[in-house]
NUMIGU-739024 format. One line per 3 residues: number of its first residue (from 1); for each residue x, y, z of N, C-alpha, C. Coordinates in steps of 0.2 Angstrom, whole numbers, plus 5000, padded with zeros to 4 digits. Atoms other than C-alpha are relative to their C-alpha. Layout:
// residues N
NUM) X,Y,Z,X,Y,Z,X,Y,Z | ...
//
This chain:
// residues 112
1) 5001,4993,5000,4960,4938,5049,4997,5001,4993 | 5003,4998,5007,4949,4945,5035,5004,5006,4997 | 4996,4995,5004,4959,4955,5022,4995,5003,4995
4) 5004,4996,5005,4952,4968,5011,5002,4998,4993 | 4998,5002,5007,4952,4961,4993,5001,5005,4996 | 4999,4995,5004,4952,4978,4986,5006,5004,5001
7) 4994,4997,4998,4968,4983,4995,5005,4998,4995 | 4995,5001,5004,4983,4985,4984,5006,4996,5003 | 4995,5003,4997,4994,4977,4997,4997,4995,5005
10) 5002,5005,4995,4994,4962,5008,5005,5001,5006 | 4996,4999,4994,5001,4964,5026,5001,4993,5003 | 4998,5007,4998,5010,4948,5031,5003,5000,5007
13) 4997,5000,4993,5014,4953,5049,4998,4994,5004 | 5003,5006,4996,5002,4940,5056,5004,4994,4999 | 4997,5006,5002,5010,4926,5046,5007,5000,5002
16) 4993,5000,4998,5028,4931,5050,5000,4999,5008 | 5000,5001,4993,5023,4932,5069,4999,4992,5001 | 5002,5007,4999,5015,4914,5068,5006,4996,4998
19) 4994,5004,5002,5031,4908,5059,5005,5000,5006 | 4995,4999,4994,5041,4915,5074,4997,4998,5007 | 5003,5003,4994,5030,4907,5087,4996,5005,5004
22) 5004,4995,4996,5021,4923,5092,4993,5000,4998 | 5007,5001,5001,5002,4920,5093,4996,5005,5003 | 5004,4995,4997,4996,4935,5103,5004,5007,4998
25) 4997,4994,5002,4998,4953,5098,5005,5003,5005 | 4996,4998,4994,5006,4957,5115,5007,4997,4999 | 4994,5003,5001,5020,4946,5110,5005,5004,4996
28) 4996,4996,5004,5027,4959,5099,5002,5007,5003 | 4999,4993,4996,5027,4974,5112,5008,5000,5002 | 4993,5000,4997,5044,4969,5120,5005,5000,4994
31) 4995,5000,5005,5054,4965,5104,5000,5007,4996 | 5000,4993,5002,5048,4982,5097,5004,5004,5004 | 4997,4996,4995,5054,4990,5113,5008,4999,4999
34) 4993,5002,5001,5071,4981,5111,5003,5003,4994 | 4997,4997,5006,5073,4989,5094,4998,5008,5000 | 5001,4992,4999,5068,5007,5101,4994,5002,4998
37) 5007,4998,5003,5050,5007,5095,4995,4999,5006 | 5004,5000,4994,5038,5012,5109,4993,5001,4997 | 5007,5000,5003,5020,5007,5104,4995,4998,5006
40) 5004,5003,4995,5005,5005,5116,4997,4993,4998 | 5003,5006,5001,4996,4989,5117,4994,5000,4994 | 5005,4999,5005,4982,4996,5106,5003,5001,4993
43) 4996,4999,5006,4994,5002,5093,5003,4994,4997 | 4997,5007,5002,5002,4985,5092,4994,4996,4997 | 5006,5004,5002,4985,4977,5091,4998,5002,4993
46) 5002,4998,5006,4980,4988,5076,5006,4998,4995 | 4995,5002,5004,4997,4985,5068,5000,4993,4997 | 5000,5007,5002,4995,4967,5068,4994,4998,4997
49) 5006,5002,5003,4977,4965,5064,4997,5003,4994 | 5002,4996,5005,4975,4978,5051,5006,5002,4995 | 4995,4998,5005,4984,4983,5035,5001,5008,5001
52) 4999,4993,4998,4992,5000,5040,4999,5004,4993 | 5000,4995,5006,4988,5015,5028,5007,5004,5000 | 4994,4997,5000,5004,5023,5034,5004,4996,5005
55) 4996,5004,4995,5019,5015,5042,5007,5004,5001 | 4994,4996,4998,5033,5024,5051,5006,4996,4998 | 4994,5004,5002,5050,5019,5044,5004,4997,5005
58) 4997,5003,4994,5057,5015,5061,4997,4994,5002 | 5004,5006,4999,5043,5003,5064,5001,4995,4995 | 4999,5005,5005,5046,4995,5047,5007,4997,5001
61) 4993,5003,4998,5065,4993,5051,5000,4995,5005 | 5001,5004,4994,5061,4986,5068,4997,4993,4998 | 5004,5006,5002,5049,4973,5061,5005,4996,4995
64) 4995,5004,5005,5062,4968,5047,5005,4997,5004 | 4995,5002,4995,5075,4966,5061,4997,4994,5004 | 5003,5005,4996,5064,4956,5072,4999,4993,4997
67) 5002,5006,5004,5058,4944,5059,5005,4998,4995 | 4994,5001,5005,5075,4944,5049,4997,4999,4993 | 5003,5000,5007,5066,4948,5033,5001,5007,4997
70) 5000,4994,5004,5065,4962,5020,4993,5003,5000 | 5006,4997,5001,5051,4974,5017,4995,4996,4995 | 5004,5003,5005,5045,4964,5002,4997,4993,5003
73) 5003,5006,4997,5042,4949,5014,4994,5002,5005 | 5005,4997,4995,5032,4960,5026,4994,5003,4996 | 5005,4997,5004,5022,4969,5012,5000,4997,4993
76) 5001,5003,5007,5016,4960,4996,4995,5005,4996 | 5004,4996,5004,5010,4971,4982,4996,4996,4995 | 5004,5004,5005,4995,4964,4973,5000,5003,4993
79) 5001,4998,5007,4994,4965,4954,4993,5003,4999 | 5007,4997,5001,4980,4977,4950,4998,4999,4992 | 5003,5001,5006,4969,4974,4935,4999,5007,4997
82) 5000,4993,5003,4971,4989,4923,4994,4999,4994 | 5005,5000,5006,4955,4992,4912,5002,5006,4995 | 4998,4994,5005,4959,5002,4896,4995,5005,5000
85) 5004,4994,5000,4952,5019,4895,4995,4999,4994 | 5005,5000,5005,4936,5020,4884,5002,5005,4995 | 4999,4996,5006,4938,5028,4867,4994,5001,4996
88) 5006,4998,5004,4925,5037,4857,4999,4995,4994 | 5001,5005,5006,4917,5025,4843,5004,5002,4994 | 4996,4999,5006,4928,5023,4828,5007,5003,5002
91) 4994,4997,4999,4943,5030,4837,5004,4995,5005 | 4995,5005,4996,4955,5016,4843,5006,5004,5002 | 4993,4997,4999,4972,5020,4850,5004,5001,4994
94) 4996,4999,5006,4980,5017,4833,4997,5005,4995 | 5004,4996,5005,4967,5029,4824,5003,5007,5001 | 4998,4993,4999,4975,5045,4831,5007,5001,5001
97) 4992,4998,4998,4993,5052,4831,5000,5007,5002 | 4999,4993,4997,5000,5067,4839,5000,5005,4994 | 5000,4995,5006,5001,5075,4821,4993,5002,4999
100) 5007,4999,5001,4982,5074,4821,4997,5005,5005 | 5003,4995,4995,4980,5085,4836,5001,5007,4999 | 5000,4993,5001,4977,5103,4835,4998,5004,5006
103) 5002,4996,4994,4976,5116,4849,4993,5003,4999 | 5007,4997,5000,4959,5123,4853,5001,5008,5001 | 4999,4993,4999,4958,5142,4851,4997,5002,5006
106) 5002,4998,4994,4956,5151,4867,4995,5006,4998 | 5005,4994,5001,4941,5163,4868,5000,5004,5006 | 4999,4995,4994,4943,5178,4879,4993,5004,5000
109) 5007,4996,4999,4927,5187,4886,5002,5005,5005 | 4999,4994,4996,4928,5204,4893,4994,5000,5006 | 5005,5000,4995,4919,5206,4910,4995,5006,4998
112) 5005,4995,5001,4903,5216,4909,5001,5006,5004
//
């Protein structure tokens, strides 16, 4: 399965299914139903093959029960590289303190 390298999360459902001996997306339909989650074949296919943007809490709980895992085993959060904000030349983070900041005077204009 191709994963989006820019995604902040890794969806491990396919791996958990394989570890449990489930190799077809339809293998998950009945276990979900047994836990009170009714999804169509198409919905289960999308759930297994793509990282969901939104996830119903009942579906998450059912998946955790089915695979005897916690949410952190189902969803792995990737560390994101943080780039520092650009500062004007000559002004590093240590060059300015809160005491150096002054409010900007408001300018009021009357309508014509």
